Structure formats: structure tokens, C-alpha cells
RONU-775724 format. One record per residue (C-alpha): x, y, z; residue number from 1; residue in three letters. Coordinates in nm, 2 decimals, padded with zeros to 4 digits. Layout:
! residues N
xx|yy|zz|nr|rest
X|Y|Z|NUM|ala .
...
This chain:
! residues 275
xx|yy|zz|nr|rest
00.08|00.02|-01.80|1|met .
00.01|00.39|-01.75|2|thr .
-00.33|00.56|-01.59|3|pro .
-00.40|00.61|-01.95|4|asp .
-00.46|00.23|-02.03|5|ser .
-00.71|00.18|-01.74|6|leu .
-01.04|00.27|-01.90|7|ser .
-01.30|00.06|-01.80|8|pro .
-01.34|-00.26|-01.99|9|pro .
-01.72|-00.29|-01.96|10|gly .
-01.76|-00.56|-01.75|11|gly .
-01.85|-00.53|-01.36|12|ala .
-01.60|-00.70|-01.12|13|pro .
-01.69|-01.07|-01.03|14|asp .
-01.86|-01.14|-00.76|15|ala .
-01.61|-01.35|-00.55|16|ala .
-01.25|-01.40|-00.53|17|met .
-01.07|-01.68|-00.36|18|pro .
-00.75|-01.56|-00.16|19|leu .
-00.54|-01.78|00.10|20|asp .
-00.17|-01.68|00.26|21|ala .
-00.02|-01.79|00.03|22|gly .
-00.15|-01.49|-00.21|23|his .
-00.09|-01.11|-00.17|24|ile .
-00.34|-00.92|-00.41|25|asp .
-00.26|-00.57|-00.46|26|ile .
-00.52|-00.33|-00.58|27|trp .
-00.43|00.01|-00.78|28|leu .
-00.68|00.30|-00.86|29|val .
-00.56|00.56|-01.04|30|phe .
-00.86|00.79|-00.90|31|tyr .
-00.83|01.08|-01.12|32|gln .
-01.01|00.90|-01.37|33|his .
-01.30|00.85|-01.13|34|ile .
-01.54|01.17|-01.29|35|ala .
-01.86|01.03|-01.36|36|asp .
-02.15|01.22|-01.10|37|pro .
-02.36|00.89|-01.10|38|ala .
-02.03|00.67|-01.00|39|leu .
-01.93|00.92|-00.76|40|leu .
-02.28|00.92|-00.59|41|ala .
-02.30|00.53|-00.61|42|ala .
-01.93|00.57|-00.45|43|leu .
-02.09|00.79|-00.18|44|leu .
-02.38|00.59|-00.07|45|ala .
-02.11|00.28|00.02|46|leu .
-01.95|00.49|00.28|47|leu .
-02.09|00.53|00.66|48|asn .
-02.23|00.87|00.84|49|glu .
-01.84|00.93|00.96|50|ala .
-01.70|00.85|00.64|51|glu .
-01.91|01.07|00.46|52|arg .
-01.87|01.35|00.68|53|ala .
-01.50|01.32|00.69|54|gln .
-01.49|01.35|00.35|55|gln .
-01.63|01.69|00.35|56|leu .
-01.40|01.78|00.55|57|arg .
-01.13|01.81|00.27|58|phe .
-01.07|02.16|00.14|59|his .
-00.89|02.02|-00.19|60|phe .
-01.15|01.87|-00.44|61|ala .
-00.85|01.61|-00.53|62|asp .
-00.83|01.52|-00.13|63|asp .
-01.21|01.46|-00.11|64|arg .
-01.21|01.25|-00.46|65|leu .
-00.92|01.05|-00.34|66|arg .
-01.06|01.00|00.02|67|tyr .
-01.39|00.92|-00.16|68|leu .
-01.21|00.63|-00.35|69|ala .
-01.02|00.53|-00.09|70|thr .
-01.29|00.41|00.13|71|arg .
-01.51|00.26|-00.12|72|ala .
-01.21|00.09|-00.26|73|leu .
-01.14|-00.11|00.03|74|val .
-01.51|-00.16|00.10|75|arg .
-01.57|-00.30|-00.22|76|thr .
-01.25|-00.51|-00.24|77|val .
-01.31|-00.70|00.06|78|leu .
-01.65|-00.79|00.00|79|ser .
-01.48|-00.98|-00.31|80|arg .
-01.32|-01.20|-00.01|81|tyr .
-01.61|-01.23|00.19|82|ala .
-01.99|-01.24|00.19|83|pro .
-02.03|-00.89|00.34|84|leu .
-02.21|-00.60|00.15|85|ala .
-01.96|-00.32|00.12|86|pro .
-02.14|-00.08|00.32|87|ala .
-02.15|-00.33|00.61|88|asp .
-01.79|-00.35|00.67|89|trp .
-01.66|-00.23|01.02|90|ile .
-01.36|-00.10|01.12|91|phe .
-01.17|-00.03|01.43|92|thr .
-00.83|00.14|01.49|93|pro .
-00.54|-00.02|01.67|94|asn .
-00.35|00.14|01.94|95|ala .
-00.15|00.34|01.68|96|tyr .
-00.44|00.43|01.47|97|gly .
-00.44|00.16|01.23|98|arg .
-00.79|00.03|01.12|99|pro .
-00.87|-00.32|01.14|100|ala .
-01.17|-00.53|01.03|101|ile .
-01.43|-00.53|01.33|102|ala .
-01.69|-00.77|01.19|103|asn .
-01.73|-01.09|01.34|104|glu .
-01.79|-01.32|01.01|105|his .
-01.49|-01.62|01.00|106|ala .
-01.40|-01.51|00.67|107|gln .
-01.38|-01.14|00.71|108|ala .
-01.17|-01.19|01.04|109|arg .
-00.89|-01.36|00.87|110|thr .
-00.83|-01.07|00.62|111|leu .
-00.55|-00.87|00.67|112|ser .
-00.52|-00.53|00.43|113|phe .
-00.31|-00.23|00.43|114|asn .
-00.38|00.08|00.25|115|leu .
-00.14|00.34|00.10|116|ser .
-00.23|00.67|-00.12|117|his .
-00.05|00.95|-00.27|118|thr .
-00.18|01.22|-00.55|119|arg .
-00.31|01.02|-00.83|120|gly .
-00.30|00.69|-00.72|121|leu .
-00.42|00.45|-00.41|122|ile .
-00.29|00.10|-00.33|123|ala .
-00.44|-00.13|-00.12|124|leu .
-00.30|-00.48|-00.03|125|ala .
-00.49|-00.79|00.10|126|val .
-00.42|-01.13|00.23|127|thr .
-00.49|-01.37|00.48|128|arg .
-00.36|-01.45|00.81|129|glu .
00.00|-01.27|00.73|130|arg .
00.04|-00.93|00.83|131|val .
00.20|-00.66|00.55|132|leu .
00.25|-00.31|00.48|133|gly .
00.24|-00.14|00.17|134|val .
00.35|00.22|00.07|135|asp .
00.32|00.43|-00.24|136|val .
00.44|00.78|-00.35|137|glu .
00.42|00.99|-00.63|138|asn .
00.74|01.11|-00.69|139|leu .
00.71|01.38|-00.92|140|thr .
00.51|01.59|-00.68|141|thr .
00.78|01.58|-00.39|142|arg .
01.13|01.72|-00.37|143|gln .
01.33|01.59|-00.08|144|val .
01.64|01.73|00.07|145|ser .
01.95|01.55|00.24|146|asp .
01.80|01.74|00.57|147|gly .
01.52|01.51|00.58|148|ile .
01.72|01.19|00.53|149|ala .
01.99|01.30|00.78|150|glu .
01.68|01.34|01.01|151|his .
01.47|01.01|00.95|152|phe .
01.75|00.78|00.80|153|phe .
01.98|00.56|00.98|154|ser .
02.36|00.66|00.98|155|pro .
02.45|00.38|00.72|156|val .
02.17|00.49|00.48|157|glu .
02.27|00.85|00.51|158|val .
02.61|00.75|00.40|159|ala .
02.52|00.56|00.13|160|glu .
02.25|00.76|-00.01|161|leu .
02.55|01.05|-00.02|162|ala .
02.75|00.82|-00.27|163|thr .
02.47|00.83|-00.54|164|val .
02.49|01.05|-00.81|165|pro .
02.29|01.35|-00.76|166|pro .
02.06|01.28|-01.07|167|glu .
01.96|00.95|-00.91|168|arg .
01.92|01.07|-00.54|169|arg .
01.58|01.13|-00.53|170|gln .
01.48|00.81|-00.68|171|asp .
01.72|00.63|-00.45|172|arg .
01.57|00.85|-00.12|173|phe .
01.23|00.70|-00.22|174|phe .
01.35|00.37|-00.26|175|glu .
01.44|00.38|00.09|176|tyr .
01.15|00.59|00.22|177|trp .
00.89|00.37|00.07|178|thr .
01.06|00.00|00.23|179|phe .
01.08|00.19|00.56|180|lys .
00.71|00.31|00.53|181|glu .
00.63|-00.03|00.42|182|ser .
00.78|-00.23|00.73|183|tyr .
00.64|00.03|01.01|184|ile .
00.32|-00.02|00.87|185|lys .
00.35|-00.38|00.85|186|ala .
00.45|-00.39|01.22|187|arg .
00.13|-00.19|01.26|188|gly .
00.29|00.08|01.51|189|met .
00.37|00.36|01.26|190|gly .
00.60|00.64|01.37|191|leu .
00.62|00.51|01.71|192|ser .
00.91|00.31|01.58|193|ile .
01.22|00.52|01.49|194|pro .
01.31|00.51|01.15|195|leu .
01.69|00.52|01.24|196|asp .
01.69|00.23|01.45|197|arg .
01.66|-00.04|01.11|198|phe .
01.83|-00.02|00.77|199|ser .
01.77|-00.12|00.44|200|phe .
02.08|-00.22|00.22|201|his .
02.10|-00.29|-00.14|202|phe .
02.32|-00.55|-00.21|203|pro .
02.28|-00.47|-00.59|204|asp .
02.02|-00.32|-00.80|205|glu .
01.79|-00.60|-00.76|206|arg .
01.81|-00.68|-00.41|207|gln .
01.71|-00.54|-00.05|208|val .
01.79|-00.64|00.28|209|arg .
01.67|-00.55|00.63|210|leu .
01.88|-00.52|00.94|211|ser .
01.71|-00.41|01.30|212|val .
01.84|-00.27|01.58|213|glu .
01.79|-00.53|01.91|214|ala .
01.61|-00.26|02.09|215|asp .
01.34|-00.30|01.85|216|leu .
01.25|-00.65|01.93|217|gly .
01.18|-00.79|01.57|218|asp .
01.36|-01.03|01.35|219|asp .
01.44|-00.88|01.00|220|ala .
01.43|-01.24|00.90|221|glu .
01.07|-01.25|00.96|222|arg .
00.97|-01.02|00.66|223|trp .
01.00|-01.00|00.31|224|his .
01.00|-00.70|00.06|225|phe .
00.93|-00.62|-00.30|226|trp .
00.90|-00.29|-00.50|227|gln .
00.78|-00.17|-00.81|228|phe .
00.69|00.13|-01.03|229|arg .
00.30|00.09|-01.09|230|pro .
00.38|00.40|-01.34|231|ala .
00.61|00.65|-01.45|232|pro .
00.68|00.87|-01.16|233|gly .
00.57|00.65|-00.90|234|tyr .
00.72|00.39|-00.65|235|leu .
00.56|00.09|-00.44|236|leu .
00.71|-00.10|-00.18|237|ala .
00.53|-00.40|-00.02|238|leu .
00.64|-00.57|00.34|239|cys .
00.51|-00.91|00.42|240|ala .
00.53|-01.17|00.72|241|glu .
00.68|-01.48|00.63|242|arg .
00.50|-01.74|00.74|243|leu .
00.77|-02.09|00.80|244|asp .
00.98|-01.91|00.56|245|gly .
00.72|-01.92|00.28|246|asp .
00.69|-01.64|00.03|247|leu .
00.35|-01.54|-00.12|248|pro .
00.28|-01.50|-00.47|249|gln .
00.17|-01.16|-00.57|250|leu .
-00.13|-01.05|-00.79|251|asn .
-00.19|-00.70|-00.91|252|val .
-00.49|-00.57|-01.03|253|arg .
-00.60|-00.23|-01.15|254|ser .
-00.94|-00.12|-01.05|255|ala .
-01.22|00.14|-01.10|256|ile .
-01.48|00.07|-00.78|257|pro .
-01.83|-00.11|-00.85|258|thr .
-01.72|-00.04|-01.25|259|val .
-01.42|-00.31|-01.35|260|ala .
-01.10|-00.43|-01.24|261|asp .
-00.83|-00.59|-01.47|262|thr .
-00.50|-00.78|-01.42|263|pro .
-00.23|-00.52|-01.41|264|phe .
00.11|-00.60|-01.56|265|ala .
00.40|-00.53|-01.38|266|trp .
00.79|-00.58|-01.33|267|thr .
00.99|-00.60|-01.03|268|leu .
01.23|-00.36|-00.94|269|leu .
01.36|-00.50|-00.62|270|lys .
01.32|-00.79|-00.38|271|ala .
01.45|-00.93|-00.04|272|gly .
01.64|-01.26|-00.07|273|pro .
01.41|-01.62|-00.11|274|arg .
01.57|-01.79|00.19|275|ser .
């Protein structure tokens, strides 16, 4: 499915959706399709005062639209899983700046979510009682050099990347990058975790494995990973905690906040071992 197929089907979103720790819902918004002035005004009305002020600080129109769609997406989607109005959600950052739900409602407190956005696309992952991290990248708007990998990647990743044919190297860089971003976001500590102290390995083109240096205080077996292409030129990676070894089921939907959402066909690119 490509962005051109994401026009609203005409029906309003359902009022509520079931969600438990055995499922992860990923919501995708190709936000450049949001252009109707009435819809933009409706989305803006969902934001709190601080968010509206922040939206105005962005210099470029695309950045203002992306921020507006992101904040509206979070608020409208979370309201699908707990009986709170989109405008009533309260968020507070952790010590590393990651936002968490601060509402006291029982159904709200069990929700876990993570956001990522890039030029043209927003991704929101939601589950219950399971930590997760998501990263999405637009591969067509960023050119990377070997020096970036040498600065951020582990030695084994740098060595493997150097063996990849030049025409494939850009894609392989972002395969590493999105996995690494999803992992540090799941840990909730951002770039305070040195990116060269953990490594991803690809036993074959369908598998990924994580190894973590002992000083990071983590167990690589705690996590499972998925990677897929939401559209040509984009790459998304998801990292989620394994609970008692069980793997959650992924559901992906495309959405235009407050207007419509539909199931989104996706094909797995890479994943971690099932056991």
C-alpha cells in the first residue's frame, strides 16, 4: 500500500478498540494528505495551550503540519483505548524526556506508547503493560556517509556495513539505524545509551539478533524486533519487550485523525528469533 491509496473511506473511526498486552497496534499517518482547512482547525482544537504554542514555533509549514498531526494522532488514538476525550490526555516526560501518560484513569495508566516521525510519515505504536519503541525513517531525504556509521555504530556493525555493495549500503545503514533507535527508545533512555555498546546482527536477510555489552545492564533476550517498509522509500523498526517469552501480535492501520482509519497491508522484512 502506498500513500496514494490512503484517502479517507468516508466513515468516522470506531469509538473504541480492544487492546491487551498480547497485541501491539501501529498507526501510520501520511500527514501530507491532511490539507482541508476545517480538518486542520479541528485537529488544532484538540491540542492544549502549550502544544499550540509549540506548533507555531516551527518555521517551515511541513514541520508545523507534522507536529499538529502527531499530537492529534496521539490524542485521538489513545482515546480509542480508554474512555477519555482526546483533549483530556495529560503527558509528563521521564528523566530522559520521553513522554508518559499522567492521567489517573485505570485504563489509561496501563497503556504504553511510542512515537516516531519523518518527512511525510508519522508512526505511533500502542500496547498495554509492555514497553516498546518505534522508529521510522524516510530513506529518500537523507544521505549517509561511512563516517556517520563509524561514529555511531559498534565496530562489528561498521565492519559488516563495509562489506555491503555500495548500491545496497544506504538501505543497510538504515536497517541498523532504525533497529538501534527503536531499542534505545524502548529502553526509555534515548541517546544516553551509547549506540556503539550494542550491536545488531543479520544471520540472513530475514533475521535480526541483538547483542548488548554487559555494562549496559540489559538482557538481549528481553526484546523482540520487527522491521517493514510502510511505503517505498520508508523503513520502520519496532522493539518490544517479551513478556514471559510470549510474542505479541502486530496490527497496522493507516489513519487520518478524526476522519477515518483502515487496516494497512504490510510485509515483514526482518524479525528477531521467535524463541
